[in-house]
C-alpha positions as CSV (number, residue, x, y, z in Angstrom):
1,X,103.1,24.1,53.8
2,X,101.3,21.0,54.7
3,X,97.9,22.8,54.4
4,X,98.8,23.5,50.8
5,X,99.8,19.7,50.2
6,X,96.2,18.9,51.6
7,X,94.7,21.3,49.1
8,X,96.6,19.7,46.0
9,X,95.8,16.2,47.1
10,X,92.0,17.0,47.4
11,X,92.2,18.8,43.8
12,X,94.1,15.5,42.5
13,X,91.3,13.3,43.7
14,X,88.6,15.3,42.4
15,X,90.0,15.6,38.8
16,X,91.0,11.8,38.9
17,X,87.3,10.9,39.5
18,X,86.6,12.6,36.2
19,X,88.3,9.5,34.4
20,X,85.4,7.4,35.2
21,X,83.5,8.8,32.2
22,X,86.2,7.4,29.8
23,X,86.3,3.9,31.2
24,X,84.4,1.0,29.7
25,X,82.0,-0.8,32.1
26,X,80.0,-0.1,35.0
27,X,82.2,-1.9,37.5
28,X,85.4,-0.3,36.5
29,X,83.9,3.1,36.8
30,X,82.3,2.4,40.3
31,X,85.8,1.2,41.4
32,X,87.7,3.9,40.2
33,X,85.4,6.3,42.3
34,X,85.5,4.0,45.3
35,X,89.2,4.1,45.2
36,X,89.3,7.9,45.2
37,X,86.8,8.0,47.9
38,X,88.8,5.7,50.0
39,X,91.9,7.7,49.5
40,X,90.1,10.7,50.7
41,X,89.5,9.0,54.0
42,X,92.9,8.8,55.3
43,X,93.5,12.2,54.0
44,X,90.4,13.6,55.9
45,X,91.6,11.5,59.1
46,X,95.1,13.1,58.8
47,X,93.5,16.6,58.5
48,X,91.4,16.0,61.6
49,X,94.5,14.7,63.5
50,X,96.5,17.8,62.5
51,X,93.7,20.1,63.4
52,X,93.7,18.6,67.0
53,X,97.3,19.1,67.2
54,X,97.6,22.5,65.8
55,X,94.2,24.4,66.4
56,X,95.0,26.6,63.7
57,X,91.9,28.8,62.2
58,X,93.0,28.3,58.6
59,X,92.3,24.7,59.0
60,X,88.6,25.0,59.2
61,X,88.4,26.2,55.4
62,X,90.6,23.2,54.5
63,X,88.3,20.8,56.5
64,X,85.2,22.2,54.7
65,X,86.6,21.9,51.2
66,X,88.0,18.4,51.8
67,X,84.6,17.3,53.2
68,X,82.9,18.7,50.2
69,X,85.3,17.2,47.7
70,X,84.7,13.7,49.5
71,X,81.1,14.3,49.4
72,X,81.2,14.7,45.7
73,X,83.3,11.6,45.0
74,X,81.2,9.7,47.5
75,X,78.0,10.7,45.5
76,X,79.7,9.7,42.1
77,X,80.7,6.3,43.7
78,X,76.9,5.8,44.8
79,X,75.7,6.7,41.3
80,X,78.1,4.1,39.8
81,X,77.0,1.6,42.4
82,X,73.4,2.2,41.4
83,X,74.4,1.5,37.9
84,X,75.9,-1.7,38.9
85,X,73.1,-2.9,41.0
86,X,70.2,-1.9,38.6
87,X,71.7,-2.2,35.4
88,X,70.4,1.1,34.2
89,X,71.5,3.0,31.1
90,X,74.5,5.3,31.7
91,X,74.0,9.1,30.9
92,X,77.3,10.8,30.1
93,X,75.9,14.4,30.1
94,X,74.0,13.8,33.4
95,X,77.1,12.5,35.2
96,X,79.3,15.2,33.6
97,X,76.9,18.1,34.7
98,X,77.0,16.7,38.1
99,X,80.7,16.4,38.5
100,X,81.2,19.9,37.3
101,X,78.6,21.3,39.3
102,X,79.8,19.4,42.5
103,X,83.5,20.4,41.8
104,X,82.4,24.1,41.3
105,X,80.4,23.7,44.7
106,X,83.6,22.4,46.5
107,X,85.6,25.2,45.1
108,X,83.1,28.0,46.1
109,X,83.0,26.4,49.7
110,X,86.8,26.7,50.0
111,X,86.8,30.2,48.7
112,X,83.8,31.3,50.9
113,X,85.4,29.6,54.0
114,X,88.8,31.4,53.5
115,X,87.0,34.8,53.1
116,X,84.5,34.6,56.4
117,X,86.7,32.5,58.5
118,X,83.9,30.9,60.5
119,X,85.6,29.3,63.1
120,X,86.4,30.4,66.7
121,X,89.1,28.6,68.6
122,X,88.1,27.3,72.0
123,X,89.9,25.7,74.8
124,X,88.6,22.1,74.2
125,X,87.9,22.4,70.6
126,X,86.9,24.7,67.9
127,X,83.6,26.7,68.1
128,X,81.7,27.3,64.8
129,X,79.4,30.3,64.2
130,X,75.9,29.2,64.1
131,X,74.8,31.5,61.4
132,X,77.7,30.2,58.9
133,X,76.2,29.3,55.5
134,X,79.5,27.5,54.4
135,X,79.2,25.3,57.5
136,X,75.5,24.6,56.7
137,X,76.1,23.8,53.0
138,X,79.1,21.6,53.6
139,X,77.1,19.5,56.3
140,X,74.0,19.3,53.8
141,X,76.3,18.0,51.0
142,X,78.1,15.4,53.1
143,X,74.7,14.2,54.7
144,X,73.1,13.8,51.3
145,X,76.1,11.8,49.9
146,X,76.1,9.6,52.9
147,X,72.2,9.1,52.9
148,X,72.5,8.2,49.1
149,X,75.4,5.9,49.3
150,X,73.7,4.0,52.3
151,X,70.4,3.6,50.1
152,X,72.4,2.2,47.2
153,X,74.5,0.0,49.2
154,X,71.2,-1.6,50.5
155,X,70.2,-2.1,46.8
156,X,73.4,-3.5,45.9
157,X,73.6,-6.0,48.8
158,X,70.2,-7.4,48.4
159,X,70.9,-8.2,44.8
160,X,74.3,-10.1,45.7
161,X,74.3,-14.1,45.7
162,X,75.6,-15.7,49.0
163,X,78.9,-16.5,47.3
164,X,79.2,-12.7,46.3
165,X,78.1,-11.5,49.8
166,X,81.1,-13.4,51.4
167,X,83.5,-11.5,49.0
168,X,81.9,-8.0,49.2
169,X,81.0,-8.2,53.0
170,X,84.0,-6.3,54.3
171,X,83.8,-3.7,51.5
172,X,80.1,-3.1,52.4
173,X,80.9,-2.9,55.9
174,X,83.6,-0.5,55.4
175,X,81.2,1.8,53.3
176,X,78.4,1.5,55.8
177,X,80.8,2.4,58.6
178,X,81.9,5.5,56.7
179,X,78.3,6.5,56.1
180,X,77.4,6.0,59.8
181,X,80.5,7.8,61.0
182,X,79.8,10.9,58.8
183,X,76.1,10.7,59.8
184,X,76.9,10.8,63.6
185,X,79.6,13.5,63.0
186,X,77.4,15.9,61.0
187,X,74.4,15.4,63.2
188,X,76.6,16.4,66.3
189,X,78.1,19.4,64.4
190,X,74.6,20.7,63.3
191,X,73.3,20.3,66.8
192,X,76.0,21.8,68.9
193,X,77.9,24.0,66.2
194,X,81.3,22.9,67.3
195,X,84.2,20.6,66.4
196,X,85.2,18.7,69.7
197,X,88.8,17.3,69.7
198,X,88.0,14.1,71.3
199,X,85.4,13.7,68.6
200,X,87.8,14.5,65.9
201,X,90.4,11.7,67.4
202,X,87.4,9.2,67.3
203,X,86.3,10.5,63.7
204,X,90.0,9.9,62.4
205,X,90.2,6.4,63.8
206,X,86.7,5.4,62.5
207,X,87.5,6.5,59.1
208,X,91.1,4.9,59.0
209,X,89.2,1.5,60.2
210,X,86.5,1.8,57.5
211,X,89.2,2.4,54.9
212,X,91.2,-0.6,56.0
213,X,88.1,-2.8,55.8
214,X,87.4,-1.5,52.3
215,X,91.0,-2.2,51.0
216,X,91.2,-5.6,52.8
217,X,88.2,-6.7,50.8
218,X,89.4,-5.3,47.5
219,X,92.9,-6.8,47.8
220,X,91.8,-10.2,49.4
221,X,89.2,-10.8,46.9
222,X,90.8,-9.0,44.0
223,X,87.5,-7.0,43.6
224,X,89.4,-4.4,41.4
225,X,90.2,-7.4,39.0
226,X,93.8,-6.8,39.2
227,X,96.9,-9.0,40.6
228,X,99.8,-7.6,42.1
229,X,103.0,-9.7,42.3
230,X,106.3,-9.3,43.6
231,X,109.1,-11.2,41.8
232,X,110.5,-14.2,43.7
233,X,113.9,-13.1,42.7
234,X,113.4,-9.8,44.5
235,X,112.0,-11.9,47.8
236,X,115.0,-14.1,47.7
237,X,117.4,-11.2,47.4
238,X,115.9,-9.6,50.3
239,X,116.2,-12.5,52.7
240,X,120.0,-12.1,53.4
241,X,119.6,-8.2,54.0
242,X,116.5,-8.6,56.2
243,X,118.4,-11.3,58.0
244,X,121.5,-9.0,58.8
245,X,118.9,-6.3,59.6
246,X,117.2,-8.4,62.2
247,X,120.6,-9.5,63.6
248,X,121.5,-5.5,64.0
249,X,118.1,-4.9,65.5
250,X,118.9,-7.7,68.1
251,X,122.4,-6.2,68.8
252,X,120.8,-2.9,69.3
253,X,118.2,-4.4,71.7
254,X,120.9,-5.9,73.7
255,X,122.8,-2.4,73.9
256,X,119.7,-0.4,74.9
257,X,118.7,-3.3,77.5
258,X,122.3,-3.0,79.1
259,X,122.3,0.8,79.1
260,X,118.8,0.8,80.7
261,X,120.2,-1.2,83.5
262,X,123.4,0.7,83.6
263,X,125.4,-2.3,82.6
264,X,128.7,-1.8,80.6
265,X,128.9,-3.2,77.0
266,X,132.5,-4.6,76.8
267,X,134.4,-4.3,73.3
268,X,135.3,-8.0,73.3
269,X,131.7,-8.9,73.6
270,X,130.6,-6.4,71.0
271,X,133.0,-7.6,68.5
272,X,132.5,-11.2,69.4
273,X,128.7,-10.6,68.5
274,X,129.6,-8.9,65.3
275,X,131.9,-11.5,64.0
276,X,129.5,-14.6,65.1
277,X,126.6,-12.8,63.5
278,X,128.5,-12.2,60.2
279,X,129.7,-15.9,60.1
280,X,126.1,-17.3,60.7
281,X,124.6,-14.9,58.0
282,X,127.3,-16.1,55.6
283,X,126.7,-19.8,56.4
284,X,123.0,-19.4,56.2
285,X,123.6,-17.6,52.7
286,X,125.5,-20.4,51.2
287,X,123.6,-23.4,52.7
288,X,121.6,-25.2,50.0
289,X,119.2,-26.6,52.5
290,X,118.5,-23.3,54.1
291,X,118.0,-21.6,50.5
292,X,115.6,-24.5,49.8
293,X,113.7,-24.0,53.1
294,X,113.3,-20.1,52.4
295,X,112.4,-20.6,49.0
296,X,109.6,-23.2,50.0
297,X,108.3,-20.9,52.7
298,X,108.0,-17.8,50.5
299,X,106.6,-19.8,47.7
300,X,103.9,-21.5,50.0
301,X,103.1,-18.2,52.0
302,X,103.5,-15.2,49.6
303,X,102.4,-16.7,46.3
304,X,99.3,-18.4,44.9
305,X,101.6,-20.8,42.9
306,X,104.4,-22.9,44.6
307,X,106.6,-22.6,41.4
308,X,107.3,-19.8,39.0
309,X,106.6,-21.9,35.9
310,X,107.6,-19.5,33.3
311,X,111.0,-19.6,34.7
312,X,111.3,-23.3,35.1
313,X,110.1,-23.8,31.5
314,X,112.4,-21.2,29.9
315,X,115.3,-22.8,32.1
316,X,114.5,-26.2,31.0
317,X,114.2,-25.1,27.3
318,X,117.6,-23.6,27.6
319,X,119.1,-26.9,28.7
320,X,117.4,-28.6,26.1
321,X,118.9,-26.6,23.1
322,X,122.1,-28.7,22.8
323,X,120.7,-32.1,24.1
324,X,121.2,-34.6,21.2
325,X,121.2,-37.8,23.0
326,X,119.0,-39.6,25.6
327,X,121.4,-39.0,28.5
328,X,121.7,-35.3,27.8
329,X,117.9,-34.8,27.9
330,X,117.8,-36.8,31.0
331,X,120.6,-34.9,32.6
332,X,118.8,-31.4,31.8
333,X,115.6,-32.9,33.3
334,X,117.2,-34.1,36.4
335,X,119.1,-30.6,36.8
336,X,115.9,-28.5,36.6
337,X,114.1,-31.0,39.0
338,X,116.9,-30.7,41.5
339,X,116.9,-26.9,41.4
340,X,113.2,-26.6,41.3
341,X,111.8,-29.2,43.5
342,X,112.1,-29.7,47.3
343,X,113.6,-33.2,47.3
344,X,116.9,-34.9,47.0
345,X,115.4,-38.3,45.9
346,X,115.0,-38.4,42.3
347,X,114.6,-41.3,39.8
348,X,114.2,-41.5,36.0
349,X,113.1,-44.2,33.7
350,X,113.3,-44.1,29.9
351,X,112.4,-46.2,27.1
352,X,109.3,-47.6,25.3
353,X,106.5,-50.2,25.7
354,X,108.2,-52.8,23.5
355,X,111.6,-52.7,25.2
356,X,110.5,-51.5,28.6
357,X,111.5,-48.6,30.7
358,X,115.1,-48.8,32.1
359,X,116.4,-46.7,34.9
360,X,118.7,-44.1,33.4
361,X,119.3,-41.8,36.4
362,X,119.0,-42.3,40.3
363,X,120.0,-39.8,43.0
364,X,119.4,-40.2,46.8
365,X,118.6,-43.8,47.1
366,X,120.4,-47.0,47.5
367,X,120.3,-48.7,44.0
368,X,121.8,-52.1,43.4
369,X,121.5,-53.6,39.8
370,X,119.6,-51.3,37.6
371,X,118.2,-54.1,35.6
372,X,116.3,-55.2,38.7
373,X,114.3,-52.1,38.2
374,X,113.1,-52.4,34.7
375,X,109.6,-51.5,34.1
376,X,107.8,-53.6,31.5
377,X,104.8,-52.6,29.7
378,X,102.6,-54.9,31.9
379,X,103.9,-53.3,35.2
380,X,101.1,-51.9,37.4
381,X,102.9,-48.5,37.6
382,X,102.9,-48.1,33.7
383,X,99.5,-49.4,33.4
384,X,98.2,-47.0,35.9
385,X,100.2,-43.9,34.5
386,X,98.6,-44.6,31.0
387,X,95.3,-43.5,32.3
388,X,96.4,-41.1,35.2
389,X,98.3,-38.0,35.3
390,X,100.4,-39.0,38.4
391,X,100.9,-41.7,41.1
392,X,101.0,-40.7,44.8
393,X,101.2,-43.2,47.4
394,X,98.8,-41.7,49.7
395,X,96.2,-41.4,47.1
396,X,96.5,-44.2,44.7
397,X,98.1,-47.2,46.5
398,X,94.9,-48.7,47.3
399,X,93.6,-48.2,43.6
400,X,96.9,-49.9,42.4
401,X,96.5,-52.9,44.9
402,X,93.3,-53.9,43.0
403,X,95.0,-54.3,39.8
404,X,96.6,-57.6,38.9
405,X,100.5,-57.7,39.0
406,X,102.4,-59.5,36.2
407,X,104.2,-62.5,37.6
408,X,107.3,-61.8,39.5
409,X,106.5,-58.1,39.8
410,X,105.6,-56.1,42.8
411,X,103.3,-53.1,42.9
412,X,106.4,-50.9,43.0
413,X,110.0,-50.8,44.8
414,X,109.4,-49.8,48.5
415,X,113.2,-49.7,49.0
416,X,113.6,-46.7,46.8
417,X,111.6,-44.5,49.0
418,X,109.4,-43.0,46.1
419,X,106.0,-41.4,47.0
420,X,105.4,-39.7,43.7
421,X,105.5,-40.7,40.1
422,X,104.7,-38.8,37.1
423,X,104.9,-40.1,33.3
424,X,107.0,-38.5,30.7
425,X,104.4,-38.7,28.1
426,X,103.1,-36.6,24.9
427,X,99.7,-37.6,23.6
428,X,99.5,-41.4,24.0
429,X,103.2,-41.9,23.8
430,X,105.0,-42.5,27.0
431,X,108.7,-42.5,26.9
432,X,109.8,-42.5,30.6
433,X,108.6,-42.1,34.3
434,X,109.9,-39.8,36.9
435,X,109.9,-41.0,40.7
436,X,110.3,-38.7,43.6
437,X,110.9,-39.0,47.3
438,X,109.5,-37.1,50.2
439,X,110.2,-33.4,50.3
440,X,113.0,-32.5,52.9
441,X,110.9,-29.6,54.1
442,X,108.4,-31.7,55.5
443,X,105.6,-30.5,53.1
444,X,103.3,-32.6,51.1
445,X,103.1,-32.7,47.4
446,X,100.0,-30.9,46.1
447,X,98.6,-29.5,42.7
448,X,101.5,-27.2,42.1
449,X,104.0,-30.1,42.1
450,X,101.6,-32.1,39.9
451,X,101.4,-29.4,37.4
452,X,105.0,-28.7,37.3
453,X,105.7,-32.4,36.6
454,X,103.0,-32.5,34.1
455,X,104.8,-29.5,32.2
456,X,108.4,-30.6,32.5
457,X,107.2,-34.4,31.6
458,X,105.5,-33.1,28.3
459,X,108.5,-31.1,27.5
460,X,111.1,-33.8,28.2
461,X,108.9,-36.5,26.5
462,X,108.9,-34.2,23.2
463,X,112.8,-33.9,23.5
464,X,113.1,-37.7,24.1
465,X,110.9,-38.4,21.1
466,X,113.0,-36.3,19.0
467,X,116.1,-38.0,20.0
468,X,114.7,-41.3,19.4
469,X,113.2,-40.4,16.1
470,X,116.8,-39.1,15.2
471,X,118.3,-42.3,16.2
472,X,115.9,-44.3,14.2
473,X,116.5,-42.1,11.2
474,X,120.3,-42.7,11.5
475,X,119.6,-46.4,11.6
476,X,117.3,-46.1,8.8
477,X,119.9,-44.2,6.7
478,X,122.4,-46.9,7.6
479,X,120.3,-49.6,6.4
480,X,119.5,-47.5,3.5
481,X,123.1,-47.2,2.7
482,X,123.5,-50.9,3.1
483,X,120.6,-51.3,0.6
484,X,122.1,-49.1,-1.8
485,X,125.3,-50.8,-1.8
486,X,123.7,-54.2,-2.2
487,X,121.8,-53.0,-5.1
488,X,125.1,-51.7,-6.7
489,X,126.8,-55.0,-6.0
490,X,123.8,-57.0,-7.4
491,X,123.5,-55.1,-10.6
492,X,127.2,-55.3,-11.2
493,X,127.4,-58.9,-10.7
494,X,124.2,-59.1,-13.0
495,X,125.9,-57.1,-15.6
496,X,129.0,-59.4,-15.5
497,X,126.9,-62.5,-15.5
498,X,125.1,-61.2,-18.5
499,X,128.3,-60.7,-20.4
500,X,129.6,-64.1,-19.5
501,X,126.3,-65.6,-20.6
502,X,126.2,-63.9,-23.9
503,X,129.8,-64.8,-24.5
504,X,128.8,-68.4,-23.7
505,X,126.3,-68.4,-26.2
506,X,128.3,-67.0,-29.0
507,X,131.2,-69.3,-28.3
508,X,130.2,-72.5,-30.1
509,X,129.6,-70.3,-33.3
510,X,132.6,-68.0,-33.2
511,X,135.2,-69.8,-31.1
512,X,137.5,-70.3,-34.1
513,X,137.8,-66.6,-34.8
514,X,141.0,-65.2,-33.1
515,X,139.2,-61.7,-32.6
516,X,136.4,-63.5,-30.7
517,X,138.9,-65.3,-28.4
518,X,140.5,-62.1,-27.8
519,X,137.2,-60.4,-27.0
520,X,136.1,-63.4,-24.7
521,X,139.4,-63.0,-22.7
522,X,138.8,-59.2,-22.2
523,X,135.1,-60.0,-21.3
524,X,136.4,-62.6,-18.7
525,X,139.0,-60.0,-17.5
526,X,136.3,-57.3,-17.2
527,X,134.0,-59.6,-15.3
528,X,136.9,-60.5,-13.0
529,X,137.7,-56.9,-12.4
530,X,134.1,-56.1,-11.6
531,X,134.0,-59.0,-9.0
532,X,137.4,-57.6,-7.5
533,X,135.9,-53.9,-7.2
534,X,132.7,-55.4,-5.6
535,X,134.9,-57.4,-3.1
536,X,136.7,-54.1,-2.4
537,X,133.6,-52.0,-1.8
538,X,132.2,-54.7,0.5
539,X,135.4,-54.6,2.6
540,X,135.3,-50.9,2.7
541,X,131.3,-50.7,3.4
542,X,131.3,-47.2,1.7
543,X,128.3,-45.9,0.2
544,X,129.9,-43.0,-1.7
545,X,131.7,-43.6,-5.0
546,X,134.9,-41.6,-5.5
547,X,135.8,-40.9,-9.1
548,X,139.3,-41.3,-10.5
549,X,139.4,-38.0,-12.8
550,X,141.3,-38.1,-15.9
551,X,141.8,-35.8,-19.0
552,X,140.2,-37.5,-21.9
553,X,138.9,-37.2,-25.4
554,X,135.3,-38.3,-24.9
555,X,134.5,-39.1,-28.4
556,X,137.4,-41.6,-28.8
557,X,136.6,-43.1,-25.5
558,X,133.0,-43.6,-26.2
559,X,133.6,-45.0,-29.6
560,X,136.2,-47.5,-28.3
561,X,133.8,-48.5,-25.5
562,X,130.8,-49.0,-27.9
563,X,133.0,-51.0,-30.1
564,X,133.7,-53.5,-27.1
565,X,130.0,-53.5,-26.3
566,X,129.0,-54.7,-29.8
567,X,131.5,-57.6,-29.6
568,X,130.2,-58.6,-26.2
569,X,126.6,-58.2,-26.8
570,X,125.2,-60.4,-29.4
571,X,122.6,-58.6,-31.5
572,X,123.8,-55.0,-30.5
573,X,124.7,-52.5,-33.2
574,X,125.8,-48.9,-32.3
575,X,125.8,-46.1,-34.6
576,X,128.2,-43.6,-33.4
577,X,128.3,-40.0,-34.3
578,X,130.7,-37.2,-33.0
579,X,131.7,-34.2,-35.4
580,X,134.5,-32.8,-33.5
581,X,137.1,-34.1,-30.9
582,X,136.0,-32.8,-27.4
583,X,138.3,-32.8,-24.3
584,X,136.8,-33.2,-20.9
585,X,137.9,-34.2,-17.4
586,X,136.0,-37.2,-16.2
587,X,136.3,-40.9,-15.0
588,X,136.3,-43.2,-18.2
589,X,135.3,-46.2,-16.3
590,X,132.3,-44.8,-14.5
591,X,131.2,-43.1,-17.7
592,X,131.4,-46.4,-19.8
593,X,129.3,-48.1,-16.9
594,X,126.7,-45.6,-17.6
595,X,126.6,-46.2,-21.4
596,X,126.7,-49.9,-20.7
597,X,123.5,-49.8,-18.5
598,X,121.7,-47.9,-21.3
599,X,122.7,-50.2,-23.9
600,X,121.7,-53.4,-22.0
601,X,118.4,-51.7,-21.2
602,X,118.0,-51.0,-25.0
603,X,119.2,-54.6,-25.9
604,X,116.6,-56.0,-23.4
605,X,113.7,-53.9,-24.5
606,X,114.0,-54.3,-28.1
607,X,114.6,-58.1,-28.1
608,X,117.3,-60.0,-30.0
609,X,118.7,-57.2,-32.2
610,X,118.9,-53.7,-31.4
611,X,120.2,-50.7,-33.1
612,X,121.3,-47.6,-30.8
613,X,122.2,-44.3,-32.2
614,X,124.9,-42.5,-30.0
615,X,125.5,-38.8,-30.5
616,X,128.0,-36.6,-28.7
617,X,128.2,-32.8,-29.3
618,X,128.8,-29.7,-27.2
619,X,125.8,-27.3,-26.3
620,X,125.9,-23.6,-26.1
621,X,126.7,-23.4,-22.3
622,X,129.9,-25.4,-22.9
623,X,128.6,-28.7,-21.6
624,X,128.8,-32.0,-23.2
625,X,125.8,-33.9,-24.4
626,X,125.5,-37.5,-25.1
627,X,122.3,-38.8,-26.6
628,X,121.6,-42.6,-27.0
629,X,118.4,-43.3,-28.9
630,X,117.1,-46.8,-29.5
631,X,114.3,-48.3,-31.8
632,X,112.3,-49.9,-29.3
633,X,108.7,-49.5,-28.0
634,X,109.8,-46.4,-25.9
635,X,109.0,-45.5,-22.2
636,X,105.6,-45.3,-20.5
637,X,104.4,-41.9,-20.0
638,X,103.8,-42.6,-16.3
639,X,107.5,-43.1,-15.8
640,X,108.5,-39.8,-17.4
641,X,110.5,-37.6,-16.8
642,X,111.8,-39.0,-13.4
643,X,110.2,-42.0,-12.2
644,X,112.1,-44.2,-14.6
645,X,115.3,-43.4,-12.6
646,X,113.7,-44.5,-9.3
647,X,115.1,-47.7,-7.9
648,X,113.1,-50.8,-8.6
649,X,111.1,-49.2,-11.3
650,X,111.3,-51.2,-14.4
651,X,109.2,-52.0,-17.6
652,X,110.9,-55.2,-18.3
653,X,109.6,-58.7,-16.9
654,X,113.0,-59.9,-15.8
655,X,114.3,-56.4,-15.0
656,X,115.7,-55.4,-11.5
657,X,114.9,-51.7,-11.7
658,X,118.5,-50.8,-10.6
659,X,120.3,-50.1,-13.9
660,X,118.8,-46.7,-14.7
661,X,118.9,-45.6,-11.0
662,X,122.7,-46.5,-11.1
663,X,123.1,-44.6,-14.2
664,X,121.8,-41.4,-12.8
665,X,123.8,-42.0,-9.5
666,X,126.9,-42.4,-11.5
667,X,126.4,-39.5,-13.7
668,X,125.6,-37.4,-10.6
669,X,129.1,-38.5,-9.2
670,X,130.7,-37.3,-12.6
671,X,129.1,-33.7,-11.9
672,X,126.3,-34.2,-14.7
673,X,122.7,-35.4,-15.1
674,X,120.7,-37.6,-17.2
675,X,116.9,-37.4,-18.4
676,X,114.9,-39.7,-20.4
677,X,112.2,-39.1,-23.2
678,X,110.6,-40.7,-26.1
679,X,111.9,-40.0,-29.5
680,X,109.7,-38.6,-32.2
681,X,110.3,-41.4,-34.6
682,X,109.7,-43.9,-32.0
683,X,111.9,-45.4,-29.2
684,X,113.6,-44.0,-26.1
685,X,116.2,-41.2,-25.9
686,X,118.5,-40.8,-23.0
687,X,120.3,-37.6,-22.7
688,X,123.5,-37.4,-20.6
689,X,125.1,-34.0,-19.8
690,X,128.6,-33.7,-18.6
691,X,130.8,-30.9,-17.5
692,X,134.0,-30.0,-19.3
693,X,136.2,-29.3,-16.2
694,X,136.5,-30.7,-12.8
695,X,135.6,-27.2,-11.2
696,X,132.2,-27.4,-12.8
697,X,131.9,-31.1,-11.5
698,X,132.4,-30.0,-8.1
699,X,130.1,-27.3,-7.9
700,X,127.2,-29.7,-8.4
701,X,125.1,-27.2,-10.3
702,X,123.0,-29.7,-12.5
703,X,120.3,-28.8,-15.0
704,X,116.8,-30.0,-14.4
705,X,116.4,-33.6,-15.8
706,X,113.4,-32.7,-17.8
707,X,115.2,-29.7,-19.6
708,X,115.1,-29.7,-23.3
709,X,118.4,-30.2,-25.3
710,X,119.5,-29.2,-29.0
711,X,117.4,-30.7,-31.6
712,X,120.6,-31.8,-33.4
713,X,120.9,-34.6,-31.2
């Protein structure tokens, strides 16, 4: 059964070498053939060893077939090696013909050897018939393959640079050893026509040794251009079972030793060892220091990199998902550093250059007043980290001692035990500093630690910058809310003052008129009412305006409001038009404030006398449209359609730029919208769109300010 396995494995190697034709690149083709040949070496060694133990005649055909297969693959590898060394053009047809011919020759050798059985079993080995053509063909094929390979190996070696020779020396040595071993074996076989058992043992050992040299070179220097990694998680998960297995092996060794010396193994001692070992393994498994020590040993001895950067980055990213404040970001940073680094001494500073960097986290050291550890912009550490990626006491203390420290500041805080510092920076913005103490494993910080701190520092700095920007935005919005409220207050005061001023101007001429005195009292009451509302808003400090919804007939409300405005504003004449009564739900006070703002703007724009036409109707969508058209100079085209409603944008010399902005905001609160345009006959026209029901107002689905309204307005 084992003989058939040897046959199948040889056939598999022979056909695997055919894949070299489909590969791209000479080196890849050479390495495929070389790997197939190196896999054939331990197979041949196993066959030789099996032959010396069994001495079965049917092994002779297998030996000849395996050697011929190896010779074909070896010639293929030498061909590709020549291509690599000389950079000659590759001929697919030539190589394919050679592979097919060699494969058929190896198969023919196997068939002939099984038919003629050229082997005769002797006492010390196996004798070969001197007139056997199968033996002669196999020997010649193997001899040609080793000579051609040795020749191409020499060419290849001479073309290597000194650095490349250091990488390829074990591979070339293994290949030369294979060629020399088979050269000696074939020469002995053709001279004495026999296979000696001791020679077969030596041949097996030499082939295994040559194969080991070649594989060591390929793995050590990654000559195959492939990297093999075992996950750290697999290694860590294997530690506890391996420890338990070593413990069981130790127990077994004690048992064997006691039985060897015929000593009894008491049951009490046996169970005591079992329980003690189990407890020790459990303690080691849950010990944080032991786990860190094991992880440090595995990372520094089994991997090129000390850390699994991808896992650390993903874990830190998960922690930052819900971090909305500075402390949440800092806590996430210290957590990932505690889990990853091999130190218990961690300090974190956060801040900016203007305010300085304050200590926001400390662990593992004695810290008194945190204010004593404030790092100002001129601190030597901050100055150094602005131009360097890290600060390490062993490497940079002398450099920092050359800088001039600010008055009252030391180079650093020696009582904290910090030996490594890295900035939390992104671009040229430094938002913090991380300080680390010595590793508890006794190791020294190196490039892997610096790279990890740089990656975490950049990610943490980005998160902190986002937090600071959000906080600044919130403060800006608070300031904006205050500015908006102030603008409303100032404008309300300005309107009240304007009303009182106009009333004062008209008082000498109309004071004897009872209607005028009544309007004057109403104006004073209205001004006092506005001032009271301003006082209430200042007390509440609210930005939003909450309307008081009422069911009203808009035509009557606006007609009465316009009549009052005519009496209060000298020179104002309102031509009001409304065909039908229209019931809506709105806030009459806010609505009249919008109308008042537009009327005051029209009065200021036209001069001493102004005529404003007010039209109220209902459009096809069921919404109410209020149009106000004056006879002034109109609006600049540069401010249409929306710029005229922006705050502090005005066309009047003494205007504040608040009235129309306030009008749009109040209209929006009522669920409507307002837009401006120039009338065809001259003057400015403002169109106010209002919903009929509260439900429509609550939806806040407003038309575009620049939309077109019915021509009847």
